[in-house]
C-alpha positions in Angstrom: -116.0 -60.2 -165.5 -113.5 -62.9 -166.9 -110.6 -60.9 -167.0 -111.1 -59.6 -163.1 -111.7 -63.4 -162.3 -108.2 -64.3 -164.2 -106.5 -61.4 -162.4 -107.9 -62.7 -159.3 -106.8 -66.4 -159.8 -103.3 -65.4 -161.3 -102.6 -62.9 -158.0 -103.7 -65.7 -155.6 -101.5 -68.3 -157.5 -98.6 -65.6 -157.4 -99.2 -65.2 -153.3 -99.1 -68.9 -152.7 -96.3 -69.1 -154.6 -94.3 -66.7 -152.9 -95.5 -68.1 -149.6 -94.1 -71.3 -150.5 -90.9 -70.0 -151.2 -89.9 -69.0 -147.9 -89.8 -70.5 -144.3 -91.4 -69.1 -141.2 -88.1 -67.2 -140.5 -87.8 -65.6 -144.1 -85.2 -67.7 -145.3 -85.9 -68.2 -149.3 -85.7 -71.9 -150.5 -83.9 -73.4 -153.2 -86.1 -75.3 -155.6 -84.6 -78.5 -153.6 -86.0 -77.4 -150.4 -82.6 -76.4 -149.1 -82.1 -72.7 -147.6 -80.9 -70.0 -149.9 -78.5 -67.3 -149.0 -78.9 -65.2 -145.8 -77.2 -62.7 -144.4 -75.6 -62.8 -140.6 -77.5 -60.4 -138.4 -75.2 -57.1 -137.4 -75.7 -58.2 -133.6 -74.3 -61.5 -134.3 -71.3 -60.1 -136.2 -70.5 -57.8 -133.6 -70.9 -60.4 -131.0 -68.4 -62.9 -132.9 -66.0 -60.0 -133.4 -66.2 -59.3 -129.4 -65.5 -63.2 -128.8 -62.6 -63.0 -131.4 -64.4 -65.9 -133.4 -63.4 -65.7 -137.1 -64.8 -67.1 -140.3 -63.6 -70.5 -140.5 -63.1 -71.4 -136.9 -64.4 -74.7 -136.0 -65.3 -77.2 -133.3 -66.6 -80.5 -132.9 -70.2 -80.5 -132.2 -72.9 -83.2 -131.2 -75.6 -82.4 -133.7 -78.6 -83.2 -131.6 -78.4 -83.1 -127.6 -81.0 -85.6 -127.1 -79.0 -88.0 -129.3 -75.5 -87.6 -128.4 -73.0 -90.5 -129.4 -75.6 -92.2 -131.2 -75.2 -94.1 -134.8 -77.9 -93.4 -137.3 -79.5 -90.3 -135.6 -82.6 -89.0 -137.0 -83.0 -85.3 -137.5 -86.2 -83.5 -138.2 -87.0 -80.2 -140.1 -87.3 -77.3 -137.5 -85.2 -76.1 -134.3 -81.9 -78.1 -133.0 -80.0 -78.0 -129.9 -76.4 -79.0 -130.4 -73.5 -79.3 -128.1 -69.8 -78.3 -128.5 -67.5 -81.1 -127.7 -64.7 -79.1 -127.9 -63.7 -75.3 -127.1 -64.7 -72.8 -130.0 -62.6 -69.9 -129.4 -64.1 -68.5 -125.9 -67.2 -70.8 -126.1 -66.2 -73.8 -124.0 -67.1 -77.3 -124.3 -70.9 -78.0 -123.4 -71.9 -74.8 -124.7 -75.2 -75.3 -126.4 -75.8 -74.1 -130.0 -79.4 -73.2 -131.1 -80.2 -73.3 -134.9 -82.5 -74.6 -137.4 -82.5 -77.9 -139.8 -83.4 -78.3 -143.2 -83.9 -81.8 -144.5 -85.4 -81.3 -147.8 -82.0 -81.5 -150.2 -79.7 -84.2 -150.5 -78.0 -83.3 -147.4 -78.9 -81.8 -144.2 -78.4 -78.4 -143.7 -77.9 -76.9 -140.0 -77.6 -73.2 -139.3 -76.6 -72.1 -135.9 -78.0 -68.6 -134.5 -77.3 -68.7 -131.0 -74.6 -69.9 -128.6 -75.4 -70.6 -124.7 -72.0 -71.3 -122.7 -72.7 -73.2 -119.4 -71.8 -70.0 -117.5 -73.1 -67.2 -119.4 -75.8 -65.7 -121.1 -77.2 -66.5 -124.4 -75.6 -64.7 -127.6 -76.1 -64.3 -131.3 -73.8 -66.2 -133.8 -73.4 -67.5 -137.2 -72.1 -70.9 -137.9 -73.2 -74.0 -139.8 -72.8 -77.7 -139.3 -70.1 -79.4 -141.9 -68.7 -82.8 -142.7 -66.6 -83.5 -145.7 -67.0 -86.4 -148.1 -71.0 -86.1 -147.9 -71.1 -87.4 -144.4 -74.2 -84.9 -144.1 -75.8 -86.7 -146.7 -79.3 -88.3 -145.5 -79.4 -92.0 -145.9 -82.0 -93.0 -148.6 -84.6 -94.4 -146.1 -85.1 -90.9 -144.8 -88.6 -89.7 -144.9 -89.9 -86.6 -146.1 -88.9 -83.9 -143.2 -86.4 -86.3 -141.5 -82.8 -87.0 -142.3 -81.1 -90.3 -140.9 -77.3 -89.6 -140.8 -74.7 -92.4 -140.0 -73.2 -90.4 -137.1 -74.0 -88.0 -134.4 -71.2 -85.6 -134.9 -69.8 -83.0 -137.3 -67.8 -79.5 -137.2 -69.6 -76.2 -136.5 -68.0 -73.7 -138.7 -68.2 -70.0 -138.1 -69.3 -68.2 -141.0 -70.3 -64.3 -141.8 -73.0 -65.1 -144.1 -75.1 -68.4 -144.9 -74.7 -69.3 -148.7 
């Protein structure tokens, strides 16, 4: 009786732990809450090849379409809509980038999974938001689930996998 109770309890703990280590999108999380490695879907790789977007191609992006040109923006865990401020290959200015924000680590992590040009159809992509010199580091007054950043802009950089 005791052994079966211990087995059931340890199974429940293992299940709860494994569920806590992934997001709803199936992205594994690191110990600090930031997302772990993730492959770029084949459809996105095909779309980027067709568009002639290469790893490292980058453009200026407003991180949150609702807080453009603001100082001290607040990002929240979950979906985000960003806006290209310059062309990214054939993706012209004002193309919307849709992705996911994680605020648990020391820096904000933003991964983009879709692009929607102003006069075109939505398409899959793989890109990340980046700024050098720790500029995506959240301010100390950021509360859990949020990240307050000094500026509203970053670079959207094309990747072939999320690392």
